N, C-alpha and C positions, 0 to 999 in steps of 0.2 A: 538662444534664449537670453534676453536682456535681464538685468537686475536693476532694481530701483531702491533708493533709501525709503524706509518706512517712516513717513511723517518727518519730524525734525530729528530723528535718531540717526545713529551711524550703522544701523542694521539694514543690510541689503537683502531684499526678497525678490524672487523671480517674478517676471511679468505675468506668468500664469501660476495659479495656486490650485492644488488638487483638493477638491471638495469630497467629503466622505459621506454625504447624505444617502448614497446608494448602498452603504455597507450595513449589514445586519438584517434590515427588513422586518421589523416586528410592528404590529399595530398599524397605525396610519402611515408609518414610514415604508411599509411594504408596497405602497402605491408608487413609491419613488424608486426603490431598488431593494433587492434581497440578496446581494452578494455576500457570500460566506468567506471564511478565512483565506482559502487558497486563491479564489478569484480576485478578492480585494488585494491580496498580497502581490499578485501578478500586475495589477494596475499600478500599485505604488512603486514597484520596481521599474515598470515602464516609464512612469513619470520622472523618477529620479534619474534614470538613464538619459532622458531627454533634456535634463538640466533644470527641472523643477526642484526647488529646494524648500518649498512652502506647502504645508498641508493644513487644511482647516477642518475642524470637526466641532462637535458640541455635546454637552452631557445629555441632552434630551434626544439626540438622534438614536433611534431604535432602542430607547430606554437605557442608553449607556453602552450598548453593544458596539456601536460605531467606534467609540474611543477604544474599547477593548481590542477590537480587531486591528485598529490602526497601530496601537502600541505593540501588539504581538507581531505584526508584520515588520515593523522597524527592527524588532529584536531578531526575528527569523532571517531577515535580509542582512543582518549585521551592519546596519547603517551607522556610521560614526555619528555620535550625537551632535557634533559641531557642523555636520553637513546638512542638517535639516532643521527648518524653522517650524515648530509645531504650535498651532493656534487652536484654542478651544473656547467655549462660551458657557456662561451660566446665566440663569434667570428663570427658565421654565420649571414646571413641576417635576420633581425627582422622587417624590414619595408621598405618603399620606400625611395629613396634618396641615395646619395653616402656615407653618414656617418652612416647609420644604419647597419653597419657590420664592421668587422675587430677588431683590438686591439688598436685603438687609445685611448687616455685618455677620449675623449668625448664619444665614444661608450661604453667603459667599465663602466664609471660612470652611463650612462643611463641604460645599460643592467642590472647591479647589482640591481638597484632600482626596475626595472620591475620584476626581478626574485624574489626579497624579497616580493613584493606585491602578486605575483601569489602563492608563497609558504606559504604565511601568517606567515612569520618568521621575527624576528628582526636581525638575523645574519645567514650567510651561513658558515658552518664548513670548507668546502673545495671548493674554487672557482678556476676553471680551465680554462685556455686558450685552446680553442677547436681545434685550428689549427694555422699554421704559417702564419703571415701576412707580405708579402714582402713590403707592402706600409708604414708600421709603424716601426720606429726605436725600437729595443728591449728595449733600455733605457726608452723610453716613456711608454712602456707597464709595465715595472717593477716599475717605479715610481707611476703609476696609481694604481697598485695592492698594493703597500706598503701603499698608501694613504688609501685604503679601510681597510687594516688591522689596521692601526693606528686609524681609525674612529670606529672600532669595528663592522663594517658591515660584515667583513670577518675574519675568524680566521686563516686559512692557505691557501696558494695558490699552485696550481699545473699546469700542462701543459699536452696537449695531441697531439699526432701525430707530434711531432717535431723530427728533426734529432739530433744525439748526439752532433755535433758541435754547433748547435743552443742553446741547453740546457746549455752546458758548457759556452758558451758566456754569456748567461743570468745569470748563477750562478756567473760568474766573475764580471759582472756589479753589481749584488746585493751585493757581498762582498765588492767591492771597494767603493760603495756608502752607505753601511750599510742599505740596503733595505731588505724587506722580500724576501726570496728565494723560488724557487720551491721546494716543499717537495715530490712531486710525479709526475710520468709520467703515463698517461693512454695510453696504446698501444695495438695493435693487436699482439697476441701471441697464437699459438696453436702447438700441436705436429706435425702438417703438415705445419706449417708456423713459422719457427724458425729464420727468418732473423734478428731479433733484437739481437740475440746472437753475431753477428759480432761486432757491435759497441756500441749499446745501453746498453746491459747488463753489459759489462765491465765498462762503464761510470757510470751507476747507482751504481754499487758496489764501485767504486772509490770515488764517491761524496756523498754517503749516501742518495740517492734519492729512494723513494719507487716506486713499480711497481703495477699498477692496470691493469688487463688484460681485454680487451674487445673482444667480440665474441670468447669465448673459444672453441666453437664447429664449428667455421668457417661458421657461418650462417646456421647451421644445417647439414653441410656436414659430420661432424664427429659424428652425432647422432646415427649412426648404421642403418639408413633408406636408406643410399646411399652406393653404391659399384660399382664395375666394371660392374655388371649385374643388378644393381638396380638404378632406377631414382628417387625414393621417391614418395610420394603421390601427386596426382594432386592438385595444389593450395598450396602446402607447400612453406615455405619461399624461398628455393633455386630455385624453379620452377618459382616463380614470381619476385624475387629480387636476382639476382645472384651476391651476394657480401658477404664478401670481395673476391677479386681475389685469386684463389688457384690453384696450379699445381695439376690437378686431379690425375695423375699417382702417385705422391707422397702421396696425401691424401688417395687414395685407398690402397696403400701399408701400410700406417699407420692403416687404418681400418682393413686390413687383419691381422695385428699384434695384434690389440686390441681385435678382436673377440674371439679368444680362451681364452685369459685372462679373459674377461668378462664372458664367458660361464662357465669356471672353478670356478669362484667366485659367479656365480648366480646373476650378476649385469648387468646393461646396458653398451653398448659401450660408451655412453655419460658419464657415471660415470667414466670410465677408462680415457677418454680424459681429464676430469676436474681434476681427481686425479693426473694425470701426471703433470699438471700445479702446483697443490698444493705441489708437491714434489720438485719443482724447488726452490732453496734457495733464489733467488732474488725476487720471487713473494710475494707481500704483500697481495693482495686481488684479487679474480677472480670475475668479474661481470657476473652474470647470469640473463637472462631475460626469461620470461615465459608467455604463454597465458592461461595455465590451471593449477589448483592446483596440479594435478598428475605430470605434467611436472616439476614444481618447486620442488616438493617433491623428484623426481628422481635426480635432480641436487644437491639438498642439501645432498642426500645420498652419494655423492662422498666424503664428508668429513670423512666418516667412512671406506673408502677404503685405506688400507695401502699397497702399492705396495712393493713387495720384491726386493732385489737387482738384482736378476736374471730377474724379470719381467721388471724392469727399464732398464736393459742392453738390453733386446730384443727390447724394444720400442725405445731405443736410436739408435740401429743399423738400425731399419726400417725408422727412421726419421732424422738421422744425416745430417747436411748440408754438401754439397761437399766442399772441400778445396778451399779457395779463398785468393788471395793476398790482403793485406799483412799478413793475419792471419797465413798462412802456414810458412811464413818467421819468424814471431814472435816465433812460436813454435820451429822452427829449431834452431834459434840463441839463444833463451832464455833457452833452455832445460838444459844446463849445469849449468846455474845460479840457476834455480829452484831446481836442484839436490843439489847444495850447500846449499840452504836454508833448504831443507829437512834434510840434513846431520847435519847441525848446530843445528837444533831443535830436532834431535834425532828421527824424524818420518820416 
């Protein structure tokens, strides 16, 4: 299990992160997973034993029960606090009333205290804003997060599901006001869903922000159980909760390209899909979720799959995004300048 620095920090996180959306299972979250304490604890122990030091949860998962189960598991397993990086998120609705949601200073300060209590921790390693709040000025959010860092209740801050321009605006505010900045973005990224390569990936590279990938198998669609003539098992994640949205033709073309590679290597299609992400230079950590120990073990096995240049080329050809403006214009106008750089460096 390799470890990577998170953004521009000195904090190293494992290349796989254990997601806890399958813990608790109340309300809409029951469609994703209903693991209770003992089963969730078994998965966390298995992940830690495999070298995963990174766990991601959120205050809205199962109405806070996911955080509660995670915190109790770490306590029961007697996990040394310095051995695990705990990340959680705030933004979604956590109670009645107009202020029990969003990224206002009031909600953030209330939300972090509630998360700390459920997790039974004195600090959160990575505190992430779960979504963009059009009702709250970005400056208010950044000041609130900086306050938490200065208090020691939060070590680092990140963001999830924001556009590139929103993140850059927040980074600019943080730099201008000497506030703690976003060190990571948690975003959807798969071989069948490469949209963030248009704007977000170049921004992350430019600004030194790390990337945590959620739903690396597109809600199970890239697990190998689905194809043009396969609908998956009755009651499986995609048949009960069809999310995230995916272009099925594109996804099945990717699965068609991954199957022979997986067969030749004697591994699962899911491992190839995760391995492809692990080969992308901007990816810091891939969040994997599981309901069963064997499923988690299979996902962890992706870290041992080293794809060849030819395999990566074939997968890229099957999944490459169609040209879109202004990207194709950047490539056309900037080509000779890039060649100048290569010539000047002797490469």
